[in-house]
Wavefront OBJ file of the C-alpha trace (Angstrom):
o trace
v 18.670 -29.442 -31.252
v 21.341 -26.827 -30.526
v 21.789 -24.962 -27.275
v 20.756 -21.686 -28.947
v 17.461 -23.161 -30.083
v 16.765 -24.529 -26.624
v 17.372 -21.075 -25.122
v 15.091 -19.522 -27.742
v 12.320 -21.979 -26.900
v 12.678 -21.396 -23.154
v 12.695 -17.612 -23.535
v 9.684 -17.525 -25.837
v 7.885 -20.102 -23.715
v 8.459 -17.946 -20.636
v 7.155 -14.867 -22.478
v 4.091 -16.816 -23.561
v 3.438 -18.097 -20.041
v 3.764 -14.654 -18.454
v 1.437 -13.129 -21.022
v -1.173 -15.841 -20.505
v -0.942 -15.351 -16.741
v -1.549 -11.637 -17.135
v -4.416 -12.178 -19.595
v -6.205 -14.463 -17.145
v -5.637 -11.923 -14.375
v -7.127 -9.126 -16.475
v -10.181 -11.218 -17.330
v -10.918 -11.387 -13.608
v -11.376 -7.608 -13.329
v -15.023 -6.992 -12.593
v -17.367 -4.260 -13.770
v -17.070 -4.646 -17.536
v -13.918 -2.532 -17.694
v -12.963 -1.915 -21.339
v -9.277 -1.431 -20.547
v -9.089 -4.786 -18.730
v -10.897 -6.651 -21.508
v -8.788 -5.163 -24.266
v -5.669 -5.628 -22.154
v -6.482 -9.327 -21.939
v -6.931 -9.458 -25.686
v -3.585 -7.723 -26.188
v -1.744 -10.080 -23.808
v -3.283 -13.126 -25.484
v -1.955 -11.703 -28.733
v 1.472 -11.179 -27.151
v 1.529 -14.794 -26.026
v 0.736 -15.854 -29.594
v 3.406 -13.580 -31.057
v 5.967 -15.034 -28.670
v 5.592 -18.616 -29.892
v 4.769 -18.123 -33.587
v 8.272 -17.575 -35.027
v 9.686 -20.870 -33.644
v 9.001 -23.909 -35.888
v 9.396 -26.231 -32.909
v 6.692 -24.355 -30.945
v 4.401 -24.148 -33.989
v 4.575 -27.912 -34.354
v 3.766 -28.403 -30.675
v 0.795 -26.002 -30.894
v -0.512 -27.307 -34.240
v -4.000 -28.149 -32.874
v -4.636 -24.559 -31.845
v -2.716 -22.672 -34.556
v -6.029 -21.544 -36.133
v -6.497 -19.500 -32.935
v -2.890 -18.498 -32.246
v -2.110 -17.177 -35.726
v -4.864 -14.511 -35.991
v -4.146 -13.278 -32.452
v -0.509 -12.766 -33.321
v -1.171 -11.034 -36.643
v -3.769 -8.661 -35.190
v -1.945 -7.832 -31.976
v -0.833 -4.376 -33.142
v -4.497 -3.321 -33.388
v -5.220 -4.951 -30.042
v -2.374 -2.970 -28.491
v -3.770 0.294 -29.834
v -7.275 -0.514 -28.549
v -5.831 -1.292 -25.094
v -3.852 1.966 -24.979
v -6.811 4.135 -25.923
v -9.025 2.453 -23.313
v -6.410 2.513 -20.516
v -5.533 6.200 -20.780
v -9.004 7.601 -21.468
v -11.379 7.423 -18.510
v -14.257 8.351 -20.840
v -13.477 5.651 -23.359
v -16.433 4.448 -25.433
v -16.439 1.939 -28.224
v -16.974 3.511 -31.635
v -17.172 1.927 -35.092
v -14.130 3.812 -36.391
v -11.881 1.951 -33.947
v -12.204 -1.000 -36.329
v -10.420 0.887 -39.130
v -6.819 -0.056 -38.073
v -8.033 -3.594 -37.383
v -9.543 -3.849 -40.880
v -6.422 -2.451 -42.510
v -4.249 -5.044 -40.729
v -6.593 -7.800 -41.878
v -6.403 -6.611 -45.509
v -2.639 -6.079 -45.549
v -1.789 -9.332 -43.778
v -4.096 -11.235 -46.118
v -2.356 -9.772 -49.147
v 1.051 -10.531 -47.652
v 0.345 -14.168 -46.788
v -1.624 -15.034 -49.921
v 0.764 -13.635 -52.552
v 4.005 -15.242 -53.708
v 6.951 -14.715 -51.342
v 9.235 -11.785 -52.227
v 6.872 -10.559 -54.932
v 6.221 -6.832 -55.192
v 2.697 -7.047 -53.730
v 3.912 -9.354 -50.972
v 6.704 -7.031 -49.896
v 4.687 -3.827 -50.276
v 1.824 -5.166 -48.166
v 4.285 -6.166 -45.419
v 5.999 -2.767 -45.414
v 2.687 -0.837 -45.308
v 1.442 -3.164 -42.594
v 4.534 -2.584 -40.411
v 4.436 1.198 -41.022
v 0.807 1.134 -39.839
v 1.918 -0.698 -36.720
v 4.650 1.896 -36.064
v 2.021 4.657 -36.388
v -0.275 2.858 -33.946
v 2.572 2.367 -31.484
v 3.588 5.997 -31.806
v 0.015 7.157 -31.200
v -0.231 4.897 -28.152
v 2.969 6.425 -26.765
v 1.559 9.898 -27.413
v -1.626 9.050 -25.522
v 0.425 7.772 -22.616
v 2.411 10.987 -22.265
v -0.203 13.531 -23.315
v -2.193 13.581 -20.070
v 0.677 12.673 -17.770
v 0.291 15.788 -15.584
v -3.497 15.505 -15.462
v -3.540 11.860 -14.242
v -4.325 11.483 -10.529
v -3.963 7.665 -10.378
v -0.339 7.415 -9.301
v 0.377 3.833 -10.454
v -1.140 4.612 -13.862
v 0.754 7.917 -14.004
v 4.062 6.125 -13.518
v 2.933 3.413 -15.880
v 2.451 5.993 -18.662
v 6.246 6.517 -18.781
v 6.937 2.760 -18.785
v 4.271 2.198 -21.393
v 5.484 4.918 -23.740
v 9.139 4.032 -23.256
v 9.430 0.281 -22.965
v 6.300 -1.062 -24.618
v 6.002 1.538 -27.378
v 9.654 1.488 -28.353
v 9.823 -2.307 -28.199
v 6.845 -2.580 -30.506
v 8.359 -0.069 -32.924
v 11.665 -1.983 -32.848
v 9.906 -5.230 -33.715
v 8.010 -3.585 -36.584
v 11.168 -1.991 -38.017
v 13.063 -5.294 -37.970
v 10.189 -6.830 -39.959
v 10.546 -4.038 -42.555
v 14.375 -4.306 -42.766
v 14.272 -8.075 -43.358
v 11.107 -8.059 -45.457
v 12.762 -9.851 -48.405
v 15.198 -12.111 -46.573
v 15.353 -14.442 -43.606
v 16.043 -13.038 -40.172
v 19.752 -13.273 -39.289
v 20.493 -15.056 -36.031
v 21.366 -11.876 -34.115
v 18.141 -10.101 -35.160
v 16.070 -13.120 -34.145
v 17.828 -13.229 -30.766
v 17.230 -9.497 -30.252
v 13.583 -9.997 -31.064
v 13.335 -12.869 -28.595
v 15.019 -10.796 -25.869
v 12.692 -7.841 -26.604
v 9.558 -10.011 -26.410
v 10.711 -11.596 -23.121
v 11.651 -8.224 -21.574
v 8.323 -6.787 -22.696
v 6.302 -9.652 -21.226
v 8.251 -9.766 -17.963
v 8.172 -6.036 -17.213
v 4.592 -5.615 -18.385
v 3.381 -8.562 -16.298
v 5.179 -7.527 -13.097
v 4.018 -3.932 -13.347
v 0.411 -4.684 -14.277
v -0.069 -7.323 -11.590
v 1.173 -4.885 -8.939
v -0.846 -1.898 -10.156
v -3.945 -3.683 -11.445
v -6.494 -2.492 -8.818
v -5.590 1.167 -9.266
v -5.336 0.983 -13.032
v -8.817 -0.464 -13.594
v -10.971 0.982 -10.829
v -13.788 3.222 -12.050
v -13.994 6.809 -10.946
v -17.079 8.260 -9.226
v -19.614 9.759 -11.580
v -23.081 11.287 -11.542
v -22.946 13.439 -8.398
v -22.791 17.154 -7.926
v -19.573 18.721 -6.774
v -20.822 19.702 -3.356
v -22.603 16.376 -2.871
v -19.487 14.430 -3.825
v -17.369 16.304 -1.311
v -19.938 15.729 1.419
v -20.371 12.036 0.680
v -16.665 11.286 0.291
v -15.518 13.300 3.310
v -15.633 10.116 5.340
v -12.798 8.705 3.256
v -10.492 11.598 4.083
v -7.701 10.903 6.592
v -7.842 13.142 9.690
v -4.550 14.788 8.726
v -6.073 15.822 5.360
v -9.245 17.392 6.728
v -7.646 20.847 6.841
v -6.541 20.476 3.223
v -10.029 19.350 2.239
v -11.440 22.500 3.862
v -9.019 24.752 1.956
v -9.767 22.878 -1.268
v -13.515 23.267 -0.764
v -13.171 26.959 -0.044
v -11.031 27.490 -3.141
v -13.483 25.683 -5.380
v -16.460 27.513 -3.894
v -14.604 30.753 -4.639
v -14.492 29.784 -8.314
v -10.832 28.848 -8.778
v -11.974 26.102 -11.169
v -12.937 28.839 -13.690
v -9.294 29.713 -14.322
v -8.077 28.750 -17.758
v -5.269 26.146 -17.815
v -5.453 25.534 -14.053
v -3.152 22.611 -13.178
v -2.987 20.389 -10.123
v 0.461 21.829 -9.437
v -0.845 25.382 -9.604
v -3.721 24.542 -7.299
v -1.378 22.788 -4.853
v 0.777 25.920 -4.716
v -2.276 28.046 -3.972
v -3.372 25.665 -1.222
v 0.173 25.609 0.273
v 0.525 21.866 0.050
v 2.795 19.418 -1.833
v 1.401 18.392 -5.203
v 1.529 14.649 -4.442
v -0.611 15.197 -1.331
v -3.302 17.070 -3.282
v -3.241 14.382 -5.990
v -3.798 11.704 -3.360
v -6.664 13.657 -1.731
v -8.532 14.213 -5.006
v -7.960 10.630 -6.219
v -8.190 8.453 -3.108
v -10.422 10.719 -1.094
v -12.735 12.244 -3.650
v -12.741 9.477 -6.235
v -11.467 11.326 -9.319
v -9.015 9.612 -11.698
v -7.858 12.783 -13.444
v -7.715 16.443 -12.571
v -9.848 17.531 -15.513
v -12.810 15.438 -14.346
v -12.502 17.020 -10.886
v -12.625 20.536 -12.361
v -15.379 19.596 -14.790
v -17.602 18.427 -11.956
v -17.807 22.077 -10.871
v -17.657 23.642 -14.314
v -20.470 21.582 -15.772
v -22.766 22.208 -12.807
v -22.351 25.924 -13.497
v -22.810 25.319 -17.212
v -26.169 23.617 -16.666
v -27.370 26.527 -14.549
v -26.247 29.077 -17.162
v -27.844 27.162 -20.041
v -31.113 26.854 -18.161
v -31.217 30.566 -17.168
v -33.713 32.504 -19.354
v -31.772 35.707 -18.731
v -28.744 34.158 -20.438
v -30.658 32.645 -23.336
v -28.910 34.967 -25.792
v -25.407 34.158 -24.520
v -23.361 32.093 -26.958
v -22.454 28.625 -25.714
v -18.812 29.396 -26.545
v -18.949 32.397 -24.212
v -20.288 30.233 -21.389
v -17.605 27.618 -22.029
v -14.790 30.158 -21.985
v -16.149 31.810 -18.800
v -16.006 28.429 -17.094
v -12.344 27.813 -17.922
v -12.596 25.704 -21.073
v -10.065 26.652 -23.712
v -12.413 26.045 -26.632
v -15.878 24.773 -27.473
v -14.825 21.183 -28.447
v -13.655 19.962 -25.031
v -16.653 21.654 -23.427
v -19.055 19.843 -25.748
v -17.362 16.496 -25.143
v -17.332 16.886 -21.372
v -20.927 18.123 -21.259
v -22.234 15.247 -23.388
v -20.253 12.716 -21.359
v -21.845 14.033 -18.147
v -25.414 14.642 -19.305
v -25.824 12.412 -22.340
v -26.906 15.352 -24.493
v -25.353 18.360 -26.196
v -25.316 21.862 -24.620
v -27.618 23.140 -27.355
v -30.212 20.410 -26.819
v -29.979 20.774 -23.041
v -30.573 24.522 -23.270
v -33.516 24.088 -25.668
v -35.209 21.593 -23.357
v -34.468 23.556 -20.177
v -35.779 26.842 -21.574
v -38.898 25.116 -22.950
v -39.667 23.752 -19.496
v -39.108 27.096 -17.814
l 1 2 3 4 5 6 7 8 9 10 11 12 13 14 15 16 17 18 19 20 21 22 23 24 25 26 27 28 29 30 31 32 33 34 35 36 37 38 39 40 41 42 43 44 45 46 47 48 49 50 51 52 53 54 55 56 57 58 59 60 61 62 63 64 65 66 67 68 69 70 71 72 73 74 75 76 77 78 79 80 81 82 83 84 85 86 87 88 89 90 91 92 93 94 95 96 97 98 99 100 101 102 103 104 105 106 107 108 109 110 111 112 113 114 115 116 117 118 119 120 121 122 123 124 125 126 127 128 129 130 131 132 133 134 135 136 137 138 139 140 141 142 143 144 145 146 147 148 149 150 151 152 153 154 155 156 157 158 159 160 161 162 163 164 165 166 167 168 169 170 171 172 173 174 175 176 177 178 179 180 181 182 183 184 185 186 187 188 189 190 191 192 193 194 195 196 197 198 199 200 201 202 203 204 205 206 207 208 209 210 211 212 213 214 215 216 217 218 219 220 221 222 223 224 225 226 227 228 229 230 231 232 233 234 235 236 237 238 239 240 241 242 243 244 245 246 247 248 249 250 251 252 253 254 255 256 257 258 259 260 261 262 263 264 265 266 267 268 269 270 271 272 273 274 275 276 277 278 279 280 281 282 283 284 285 286 287 288 289 290 291 292 293 294 295 296 297 298 299 300 301 302 303 304 305 306 307 308 309 310 311 312 313 314 315 316 317 318 319 320 321 322 323 324 325 326 327 328 329 330 331 332 333 334 335 336 337 338 339 340 341 342 343 344 345 346 347 348 349 350 351 352 353 354
């Protein structure tokens, strides 16, 4: 066994061990957190992907290869599931999330069950890897899209790391598979792949283990805006009480109705640094993103307007725009997430009762 092979085995073994450690850590997150569960699935898949290319490691793991192989092949879909759950505080499982998973199953089956280097074999591999690039790109987009809105500081910083390191590394690995679809990996490409997998596992593990509590805590839900401020006031540091008072006054004055209001704009209005306001709303008031904080107020007003007989002829779009929503779609999504029903159904029932 050459020195290069020994180094390869050690590097991939280390990546596998780090990924397994992180997976076990994520499984210990309580509360049925989707992001933690899917993160564990993704890191189990990463551990499998780390060891699969090395014949020496495949021989050593022969008794469990029936478990390792599917995890490695499907890890791109696992990664996408994890990203969507981690960066969406209102994440819910839907049937259509199985579509990328099903496509990977179909394409990988065609690739592995057709003759090597045949047209169908190569085409299936290329389409499969293009699909993975698209999933990685979408995950990176999700990470950066709500960067400004995120109030959980460790997760906010993690968005940049996620989009940059993890997304680009995954895209690099997929592209190398496409380039060498009809030939064996040259030594330098295999070494680059090994280094990328190890760097990914190491950085991901260190960051996630440090930031895990903040990343996977659930935000407060189901209380009115005024009630939440009153209940959570005990969590506010004495030096932030004056800021809490100014924030409460601004919200009571209806600042939340302003279209495209940002946490930076509100901080400027309250004459405070943005990071201090972020910390107050997140740590003190229990909100994980700025939109959910605003929607707590907006949706309380929406329920009153929809239940008001004098406004029965007002279009729901008009009510949504008056409350600061840019269009009807985000209003409908936020309203249903809060109440479990649509604005139209809520209005119908409220007016019938009145």
